[in-house]
C-alpha positions in Angstrom: 14.2 -27.0 -21.6 18.3 -26.7 -21.0 19.6 -29.7 -18.9 20.3 -26.9 -15.7 16.8 -26.2 -15.8 15.7 -29.9 -15.7 17.4 -30.6 -13.0 16.0 -27.9 -11.1 12.7 -28.4 -12.1 12.6 -32.3 -10.9 14.8 -31.3 -7.6 11.9 -28.3 -7.3 9.4 -31.0 -7.8 10.1 -33.5 -5.5 10.8 -31.1 -2.7 7.8 -29.4 -3.2 6.1 -32.3 -2.2 8.0 -33.2 0.8 6.7 -29.6 1.8 3.4 -30.4 1.2 3.4 -33.4 3.2 5.2 -31.9 6.4 2.7 -29.2 6.3 -0.3 -32.2 6.0 1.1 -33.9 8.9 3.3 -31.5 11.3 1.9 -28.0 10.6 1.3 -26.9 14.4 4.9 -29.1 15.7 6.7 -25.7 17.2 10.4 -25.5 15.8 11.1 -23.1 18.8 8.9 -20.8 19.5 6.8 -20.7 15.4 5.1 -23.0 13.5 6.1 -25.4 10.8 2.7 -23.5 9.1 4.3 -20.5 10.3 7.9 -21.3 8.8 6.5 -22.5 5.6 3.6 -19.8 4.9 5.2 -16.3 5.3 5.7 -15.8 9.3 2.7 -15.6 9.1 1.1 -13.9 12.7 4.8 -14.6 13.8 5.6 -11.6 16.0 8.8 -10.2 15.5 9.0 -6.2 15.4 7.8 -3.2 16.7 5.7 -0.3 15.0 4.2 1.9 16.5 1.9 4.5 14.1 -0.9 1.4 13.3 -1.7 -1.8 14.9 -4.1 -4.0 13.1 -7.1 -5.7 14.7 -8.5 -8.9 12.7 -12.7 -7.6 14.4 -11.5 -3.8 14.2 -9.1 -3.2 11.6 -6.7 -0.6 11.7 -6.1 1.8 14.1 -3.9 4.3 13.9 -2.2 5.5 17.6 -5.8 4.1 18.9 -7.7 6.1 16.5 -10.3 4.1 14.1 -11.3 5.4 10.3 -14.1 6.9 11.4 -13.0 8.7 14.6 -9.9 10.1 12.3 -12.5 11.2 10.0 -14.6 13.2 12.7 -11.5 14.4 14.7 -8.7 15.1 11.9 -8.7 18.4 10.5 -10.1 18.8 7.1 -9.7 21.6 4.3 -12.0 25.0 4.4 -15.4 23.1 3.4 -14.4 20.3 2.6 -16.0 17.0 5.0 -12.7 14.7 4.0 -9.3 14.4 6.9 -5.9 16.2 5.5 -3.4 14.0 5.4 -1.2 16.1 6.7 -3.0 15.7 10.2 -2.4 11.5 10.0 1.2 12.3 9.7 1.0 14.4 12.8 -1.1 11.6 14.8 1.7 8.8 13.4 4.5 11.2 14.6 3.8 12.5 17.7 0.6 10.5 18.4 -1.9 13.1 19.4 -4.2 14.8 16.8 -2.9 17.9 15.6 -4.6 21.5 15.8 -5.7 23.2 12.0 -2.7 25.2 12.6 -0.6 22.3 12.9 -2.3 21.0 9.6 -1.5 24.5 7.9 2.2 25.0 8.9 2.5 21.5 7.6 1.0 21.8 4.2 3.6 25.2 3.7 6.0 23.3 5.1 5.8 20.6 2.6 5.1 22.9 -0.1 8.4 25.0 0.6 10.2 21.7 0.5 8.6 20.2 -2.3 10.9 21.4 -5.3 12.4 18.3 -7.5 16.0 18.9 -8.1 15.6 19.0 -12.6 17.6 15.8 -12.7 14.9 13.6 -11.1 12.6 14.3 -14.3 15.7 14.1 -16.8 16.0 10.1 -14.9 12.3 9.7 -16.1 12.5 11.1 -19.5 15.4 8.8 -20.2 12.8 6.3 -19.9 10.1 4.9 -22.8 6.7 6.4 -21.7 5.4 3.7 -22.0 7.1 2.3 -18.5 4.9 0.7 -16.1 4.4 3.6 -13.5 5.7 1.8 -10.7 8.9 1.4 -12.6 9.0 5.3 -12.9 8.1 5.8 -10.0 11.0 3.3 -8.0 13.5 5.3 -10.2 12.6 8.4 -9.3 12.8 7.9 -5.5 16.0 6.0 -5.9 17.4 9.1 -8.1 16.6 11.9 -5.7 18.9 9.8 -3.3 21.6 12.3 -3.5 20.3 14.7 -1.9 20.0 12.6 1.1 21.1 14.1 4.6 21.4 11.4 6.4 23.8 9.3 3.5 25.5 12.7 3.6 25.9 13.1 7.8 26.7 9.6 8.0 30.1 9.7 5.8 31.2 13.3 7.5 30.7 11.1 10.8 27.7 11.4 13.0 26.5 10.4 16.9 24.2 7.7 16.2 21.8 9.9 18.7 21.3 11.8 15.8 19.8 9.6 13.4 16.9 10.5 13.5 17.6 14.4 13.7 18.8 13.6 9.8 16.1 10.8 9.4 12.8 13.5 9.4 15.0 16.1 7.3 15.2 13.3 4.2 11.4 12.5 5.5 10.0 15.5 4.9 12.0 16.5 2.1 10.7 13.4 0.5 7.3 13.5 1.1 7.4 17.5 0.2 8.7 16.3 -3.4 6.6 12.8 -4.0 3.0 14.1 -5.3 5.1 15.9 -7.6 7.0 13.2 -9.2 4.1 10.9 -9.3 1.9 13.8 -11.3 4.9 14.3 -13.6 4.7 10.8 -14.4 1.1 10.4 -15.0 1.6 13.0 -17.3 3.8 12.1 -18.8 2.5 8.7 -19.4 -1.4 9.1 -19.5 -1.4 13.5 -21.1 1.7 13.7 -23.5 3.9 15.4 -21.7 1.5 18.4 -20.3 2.3 18.9 -17.2 0.4 21.3 -14.2 2.5 23.0 -12.0 1.9 22.9 -8.1 -0.5 25.5 -6.1 1.2 26.8 -3.1 -1.7 27.7 -1.3 -3.2 24.4 -1.4 -2.8 21.5 0.6 -0.7 18.2 0.2 -3.9 16.1 -1.1 -5.6 19.2 -3.2 -2.1 20.0 -4.4 -1.7 16.3 -5.8 -4.8 15.6 -7.2 -4.4 19.7 -9.6 -1.6 18.6 -10.9 -3.0 14.9 -11.8 -5.4 17.0 -13.8 -8.6 16.3 -12.5 -10.7 20.0 -11.6 -13.7 19.0 -9.9 -13.6 19.4 -6.3 -15.1 16.2 -4.9 -12.0 14.2 -6.3 -10.2 16.2 -4.3 -12.0 15.1 -1.4 -11.6 11.9 -2.7 -8.1 12.2 -2.9 -7.2 13.3 0.7 -9.2 10.7 1.7 -7.5 8.0 -0.5 -4.0 9.4 0.8 -5.3 9.1 4.4 -6.4 5.5 4.6 -3.5 3.9 2.8 -0.8 5.7 4.6 0.1 3.0 7.0 -1.4 -0.6 7.3 1.1 -1.9 10.8 4.3 -3.2 10.2 4.0 -6.6 9.0 3.1 -5.8 5.4 5.2 -6.4 2.2 5.8 -3.0 1.8 6.2 -1.6 5.5 8.7 -4.2 6.5 10.8 -3.9 3.4 11.5 -0.2 4.4 11.5 -1.5 7.9 14.3 -4.2 7.0 16.3 -1.9 4.7 15.9 0.7 7.5 17.7 -1.4 10.0 20.7 -1.7 7.7 21.1 2.5 7.6 20.2 3.0 4.1 18.3 6.0 4.2 15.0 7.1 3.2 15.6 7.0 -0.5 16.7 3.6 -0.9 14.5 2.3 1.4 11.6 4.0 0.0 12.6 2.6 -3.2 12.4 -0.9 -2.2 8.8 -0.9 -0.1 7.6 0.4 -3.6 9.2 -2.4 -5.4 7.2 -4.5 -2.9 4.1 -2.6 -3.1 4.0 -3.5 -6.9 3.4 -7.1 -6.4 0.1 -8.8 -7.6 -0.4 -9.2 -4.3 -0.2 -6.4 -2.4 -0.6 -3.1 -4.1 -0.8 -4.2 -7.3 -4.3 -5.5 -6.0 -6.6 -2.3 -6.5 -5.1 -2.4 -10.2 -6.5 -5.9 -10.6 -9.9 -5.5 -9.6 -10.9 -2.5 -11.5 -9.3 -4.9 -14.5 -11.7 -7.8 -12.6 -14.9 -5.8 -13.2 -14.1 -4.3 -16.7 -13.6 -8.0 -17.9 -16.8 -8.6 -16.7 -19.0 -5.7 -17.8 -17.6 -6.8 -21.3 -18.3 -10.3 -20.8 -21.8 -8.9 -20.0 -22.3 -7.2 -22.1 -23.5 -3.9 -19.4 -22.3 -1.8 -16.6 -25.6 -2.5 -15.9 -25.4 -6.4 -14.7 -28.3 -7.9 -13.0 -27.4 -9.7 -9.5 -27.2 -13.2 -10.6 -25.3 -12.0 -13.7 -22.7 -11.2 -10.8 -23.2 -13.9 -9.2 -22.6 -16.0 -12.4 -19.2 -14.7 -13.3 -18.8 -14.9 -9.6 -19.0 -18.7 -9.5 -17.1 -19.0 -13.4 -14.1 -16.8 -12.2 -14.2 -19.3 -9.3 -15.0 -22.4 -11.3 -11.8 -21.4 -13.3 -9.4 -21.3 -10.8 -9.0 -17.6 -9.6 -9.4 -15.7 -6.9 -12.1 -12.7 -7.2 -9.7 -9.7 -6.7 -10.9 -7.7 -3.6 -11.1 -10.3 -1.3 -9.8 -11.5 1.6 -6.9 -10.5 4.0 -4.6 -12.1 6.0 -5.6 -10.8 9.3 -8.7 -8.6 9.2 -12.0 -11.1 9.9 -14.9 -8.7 8.9 -14.8 -6.0 6.2 -11.8 -3.6 5.8 -12.8 -0.1 7.5 -11.1 1.2 4.6 -14.0 -0.5 2.1 -16.7 1.7 4.7 -14.9 4.5 4.7 -14.6 4.6 0.8 -18.1 2.9 0.7 -19.7 6.4 2.9 -18.0 8.7 0.4 -20.1 6.9 -2.3 -22.9 7.2 -0.5 -22.5 10.9 -0.2 -21.6 11.9 -3.6 -21.6 9.0 -6.6 -23.9 6.4 -5.3 -26.2 6.5 -8.2 -22.6 5.3 -10.8 -22.9 2.0 -12.0 -19.8 0.9 -11.0 -20.4 1.7 -8.0 -23.4 -0.5 -7.9 -21.3 -3.2 -9.5 -18.7 -3.1 -6.5 -21.7 -3.2 -3.6 -23.5 -5.9 -5.5 -20.2 -7.5 -5.0 -20.2 -6.5 -1.2 -23.5 -8.3 -1.2 -23.6 -11.6 -3.2 -19.2 -12.7 -2.9 -18.9 -13.0 1.3 -22.0 -15.4 1.2 -20.4 -17.5 -1.9 -16.4 -17.6 -0.1 -18.1 -18.9 2.9 -19.9 -21.1 1.3 -16.9 -22.5 0.1 -15.8 -23.6 3.2 -11.8 -22.9 2.9 -12.2 -19.2 3.7 -10.7 -17.3 6.8 -12.1 -13.8 5.5 -14.4 -13.4 2.6 -14.8 -9.5 3.4 -13.5 -7.0 1.3 -10.7 -5.3 1.3 -9.5 -2.0 0.8 -8.8 -2.4 -3.1 -11.8 -3.3 -3.7 -13.4 -0.5 -3.5 -11.2 2.4 -4.6 -11.1 1.9 -8.4 -14.4 2.7 -8.6 -14.2 5.9 -7.2 -11.5 6.8 -9.4 -13.1 5.8 -12.1 -16.3 7.6 -11.3 -13.8 10.6 -12.3 -12.2 10.0 -15.1 -9.3 8.2 -13.7 -8.9 4.9 -15.7 -5.5 5.0 -16.0 -5.6 1.7 -13.5 -1.9 0.9 -13.6 -1.3 4.0 -12.3 -3.2 3.1 -9.3 -0.8 1.6 -7.3 1.2 4.6 -7.5 -1.0 6.7 -5.7 -1.3 3.9 -2.6 2.5 4.1 -3.1 2.8 8.0 -2.7 -0.2 7.9 0.5 2.6 5.0 2.4 5.2 7.3 2.2 2.9 9.0 5.5 3.2 5.7 7.4 6.8 4.4 6.4 8.3 7.1 7.0 7.2 8.1 10.3 7.6 4.7 11.1 11.8 4.6 10.0 12.2 8.1 11.8 10.8 6.2 15.2 13.5 3.3 14.0 16.2 5.6 14.2 14.8 7.3 17.3 14.6 3.9 18.8 17.9 2.6 17.9 16.1 -0.3 16.9 18.7 -3.1 15.4 19.7 -4.4 12.1 17.0 -6.8 11.9 18.3 -10.3 11.0 16.2 -13.5 11.8 17.7 -17.1 11.6 16.7 -18.6 9.0 17.0 -23.2 8.4 17.0 -25.5 5.6 14.4 -28.3 4.5 16.8 -30.8 5.2 17.6 -29.7 9.0 13.3 -28.9 8.9 12.7 -32.8 7.9 15.6 -33.7 10.2 14.0 -32.0 13.5 10.7 -33.4 12.7 12.2 -36.6 12.9 13.7 -36.5 15.6 10.4 -35.4 17.3 
């Protein structure tokens, strides 16, 4: 260890111990309007931003403009012959607070098809990367590569009224959302299918077209993709990717800069990467036990072994929710309707039955219930979508709907540059001592 690294290590260990003591002895002490526990603990539950497109209730889960997921599955328009909501309908709802008509959704599908052509230089940027570059890295780079087409950036440089910011933000958001399935599918096909790309079908809806370009022809997979893109679209504004979009956008960065930053946040193991971690953990369980049809006792033992090793059970627990995630339950309902006999799905349901009781028995877990990531991988694997390091890109395409709607509203309302006040640990120590 070099001398700078050694000195940094010593200083950090000492300060980490001080902070641990502060939390233990004075965690509930208020500093202005927040507690020391919130200051050090990631600003958990601090009300500090406006986000109208969705809200998260600890008991009821996510609501989009007041509608919960079961209501949306019933009320939002569906593809002909389909049972799942079209994500275009959710975007319309988040933008204007109204359930769209079938005609509204058909218009939006056609509009995104019209705007969906991806510039050749974006594909060239991707081709310059090694094919084994992580799909999320490719996705973030591709989004940035589209930035030269930002209408907001062009108009801002020319000089424009603040009252018009919303207009160009809307145009940029519509253009980017339209292109994302094509970009994301291109990344999938170049990374895992030897660059054998599939052209879009101008007669398909946004989610159905994405499924087609990925290369999965089963009609039920089209339904799954529509559901997936709907339920992952937004989760109020405080989650890492949405907050990043809001923060970067508050500097008047355009939608491409802002969304690329949001995707870099989504790529983290404590956020969107969790869906990859869940299915990886299930595969590891199957390999260790030696069967994809384990007994409940074998599953229970593997869970206990995971916890005994100081690891977490991925897909369980949530920062806000105190009941099973409605997005998990929506996917469970899909599985019950379409693929209830799948062995991986059965494992997911066994985990749902067993994990909460084990976590509750520990006495340290506020929410032992599954979140959205606990089920999605099993559904994708059933249809042959086994490249789980790509799953976060699917999440990202969906999340664009919510965060772009949010950024349009940020500009329409003229919300300010986000600039919270930070403090030093030395200041905090002196504050506690004075109290």
